[in-house]
C-alpha positions as CSV (number, residue, x, y, z in Angstrom):
1,M,194.9,31.9,-4.5
2,V,191.2,30.9,-3.8
3,T,191.1,29.3,-0.4
4,P,188.3,26.8,0.6
5,R,186.5,27.4,3.8
6,V,183.7,25.7,5.7
7,S,180.6,28.0,6.6
8,A,179.7,27.7,10.5
9,V,176.1,28.2,9.4
10,T,175.6,25.8,6.4
11,Q,178.7,23.6,6.8
12,A,179.1,23.9,3.0
13,P,182.2,24.9,1.4
14,F,182.7,28.7,0.2
15,Y,185.6,30.4,-1.1
16,L,187.2,33.8,-0.6
17,I,188.6,35.6,-3.6
18,P,191.7,37.9,-2.4
19,P,191.9,41.2,-4.0
20,L,194.7,41.6,-6.7
21,G,198.1,40.9,-5.1
22,R,196.9,40.7,-1.5
23,K,196.3,37.9,0.7
24,V,193.1,38.0,2.9
25,Q,192.7,36.6,6.3
26,Q,189.4,35.0,7.2
27,L,188.4,35.3,10.8
28,P,186.2,32.6,12.5
29,R,182.5,33.9,12.2
30,A,182.2,34.0,16.1
31,S,185.1,36.4,16.2
32,Q,183.4,38.4,13.7
33,G,180.1,38.6,15.5
34,R,182.0,39.7,18.5
35,I,184.0,42.5,16.8
36,M,180.3,43.7,15.2
37,Q,178.8,43.5,18.7
38,E,181.7,45.6,20.3
39,G,181.2,48.0,17.7
40,K,177.3,48.4,18.9
41,E,178.4,48.6,22.5
42,E,180.7,51.3,21.8
43,S,178.6,53.6,19.6
44,G,175.5,53.1,22.1
45,A,173.3,52.2,19.0
46,A,172.7,49.0,17.0
47,A,174.3,49.4,13.5
48,P,172.6,48.1,10.4
49,P,174.1,44.3,9.8
50,L,175.5,45.2,6.4
51,L,178.7,43.6,5.1
52,A,179.9,45.2,1.9
53,L,178.8,46.6,-1.4
54,N,177.3,43.7,-3.5
55,H,176.6,45.0,-6.9
56,V,176.1,47.9,-9.0
57,S,173.3,48.0,-11.6
58,R,173.7,49.5,-15.2
59,L,171.3,50.3,-17.8
60,C,172.8,49.5,-21.4
61,R,171.8,49.6,-25.1
62,N,173.6,46.7,-25.9
63,V,174.6,44.0,-23.2
64,K,176.7,42.2,-25.4
65,K,179.1,45.5,-26.0
66,S,178.7,46.4,-22.2
67,I,180.0,42.7,-21.3
68,D,183.0,43.1,-23.5
69,F,183.8,46.4,-22.0
70,Y,183.5,45.3,-18.6
71,T,185.4,41.8,-19.1
72,K,188.2,43.3,-21.4
73,V,189.0,46.6,-19.9
74,L,188.3,46.1,-16.4
75,G,188.7,42.5,-15.9
76,F,185.4,41.5,-14.8
77,V,184.1,37.7,-15.0
78,L,180.8,36.8,-16.6
79,V,178.8,34.7,-14.3
80,E,175.5,32.9,-14.5
81,R,172.1,34.9,-13.8
82,P,169.2,33.3,-11.9
83,P,166.9,31.5,-14.4
84,A,163.9,33.4,-12.8
85,L,165.2,36.9,-14.5
86,D,163.1,37.0,-17.5
87,F,164.4,39.9,-18.9
88,D,167.7,40.4,-20.9
89,G,170.7,41.4,-19.0
90,A,174.0,39.9,-17.6
91,W,175.9,39.5,-14.3
92,L,179.6,40.0,-13.8
93,F,181.5,39.6,-11.0
94,N,185.2,40.4,-9.5
95,Y,187.1,42.3,-6.9
96,G,184.5,41.5,-4.3
97,V,181.6,43.5,-6.2
98,G,179.2,42.7,-9.1
99,I,178.1,44.6,-11.9
100,H,174.5,43.8,-13.1
101,L,173.8,44.8,-16.6
102,V,170.1,45.2,-17.8
103,Q,169.2,45.9,-21.4
104,S,167.5,49.3,-21.5
105,K,163.9,49.6,-23.0
106,D,164.0,53.3,-23.1
107,D,167.2,55.4,-24.3
108,D,165.8,58.3,-22.4
109,K,167.2,56.9,-19.3
110,L,170.5,56.8,-20.5
111,P,173.3,59.4,-20.9
112,S,172.6,61.6,-24.1
113,D,176.3,62.1,-24.6
114,S,178.4,58.8,-23.9
115,H,181.7,61.1,-24.4
116,H,181.1,63.4,-21.7
117,L,183.5,63.2,-19.0
118,D,183.1,65.4,-15.7
119,P,184.6,64.2,-12.4
120,M,181.9,65.8,-10.5
121,D,179.4,63.7,-12.1
122,N,177.9,60.5,-10.9
123,H,180.3,57.4,-11.0
124,I,181.5,54.5,-9.6
125,S,185.3,54.1,-8.5
126,F,187.6,51.3,-8.1
127,Q,190.8,51.0,-6.0
128,C,193.9,50.2,-8.0
129,E,197.2,49.0,-7.1
130,D,199.1,50.2,-10.4
131,M,197.9,53.4,-11.9
132,E,200.7,53.4,-14.7
133,E,199.6,49.9,-15.8
134,M,195.9,50.7,-15.4
135,E,196.5,53.9,-18.0
136,Q,198.3,51.9,-20.6
137,R,195.4,49.3,-20.5
138,L,192.9,52.0,-21.4
139,K,195.2,53.2,-24.2
140,E,195.3,49.7,-25.5
141,F,191.8,49.4,-25.6
142,N,191.4,53.0,-27.2
143,T,189.3,54.0,-24.3
144,E,189.0,57.9,-23.9
145,Y,189.9,59.2,-20.6
146,I,191.0,62.3,-18.4
147,K,193.6,61.8,-15.7
148,R,194.0,64.0,-12.5
149,T,196.2,64.2,-9.5
150,M,194.9,65.7,-6.3
151,E,197.3,66.7,-3.1
152,D,196.4,67.3,0.2
153,E,198.1,69.7,2.8
154,S,200.4,66.8,4.0
155,G,201.6,66.2,0.4
156,T,199.7,62.9,-0.1
157,K,199.0,62.5,-3.7
158,I,195.9,60.7,-5.3
159,D,195.8,59.8,-8.8
160,Q,192.6,59.3,-10.8
161,L,191.4,58.1,-14.3
162,F,187.9,58.9,-15.4
163,F,186.3,57.3,-18.4
164,N,182.8,56.0,-19.6
165,D,181.4,52.8,-20.2
166,P,179.8,52.1,-23.8
167,D,176.5,53.8,-22.5
168,G,178.3,56.9,-21.0
169,F,178.3,56.1,-17.3
170,M,181.4,57.1,-15.8
171,V,184.1,54.9,-14.0
172,E,186.8,56.2,-12.0
173,I,190.1,54.3,-11.3
174,C,192.3,55.6,-8.2
175,N,194.6,55.0,-5.8
176,C,192.6,56.7,-2.9
177,E,193.6,54.2,-0.4
178,N,196.7,56.6,0.0
179,L,194.3,59.0,2.0
180,K,193.7,58.3,5.7
181,L,189.9,57.7,6.6
182,V,189.2,60.8,9.3
183,P,185.5,60.7,10.6
184,A,184.3,64.2,10.3
185,G,181.6,63.7,13.3
186,S,180.6,61.4,16.0
187,M,177.8,59.9,14.2
188,G,178.5,56.2,13.6
189,K,181.5,54.2,13.4
190,I,183.7,53.3,10.3
191,K,183.7,49.4,10.1
192,L,186.6,47.9,8.1
193,P,186.2,44.2,7.3
194,F,188.8,41.8,7.7
195,D,188.0,39.9,4.8
196,R,186.0,40.4,1.6
197,H,182.1,39.5,1.6
198,N,181.8,37.0,-1.5
199,P,179.3,34.7,-2.8
200,P,180.1,31.0,-2.9
201,L,182.2,30.1,-5.9
202,D,181.5,26.9,-7.8
203,L,184.9,25.5,-9.1
204,D,183.3,22.8,-10.8
205,A,181.1,24.7,-13.1
206,N,181.8,24.8,-16.9
207,S,184.5,27.4,-17.5
208,N,183.0,28.2,-20.8
209,P,179.3,28.2,-20.7
210,S,177.2,29.6,-23.4
211,Y,175.0,32.7,-22.7
212,S,172.1,34.6,-24.6
213,Y,172.0,38.1,-24.7
């Protein structure tokens, strides 16, 4: 459910998109500020004023083909790009993060083998609440993948699915949330947001806009 809110800064409506299957509680902005300030006082140093991952940018050989992959296989939503961007590409958004596609002008910058899968290589990862359903989805879209399960000393298991987008950039789906986050040192503190940082959502926009690729 999309819940309307009012920004304390702009007094304009904005909307929070909860993660799949979960409700998100929005704290008053004043409370959020106090929480961040308390974190600074405890650590003794000012933390960067970061909120969340905004987007991942991907070069692609064919923008339309990449749009099909990220929307159909991973459920991203195509959104409008700023008119000031005078190069070919597309913006997609969902799950609190954006994927920005950019038409490549040099194939040498793209992976040479789009079928190579190595969990130790660079990749982006998405948390998943139903690994079996996601695996079935990959099969339905004839997406080649490898499956791996890891187990720590406490017996906690993590399931992972690795596959490539059309240009050979690797994607991981996992249930890594099963593992506790244990800081390995004293430098800095982990900040867990009480809500998702999302851009304003225009619910009145044309639901079926036309895009040029």
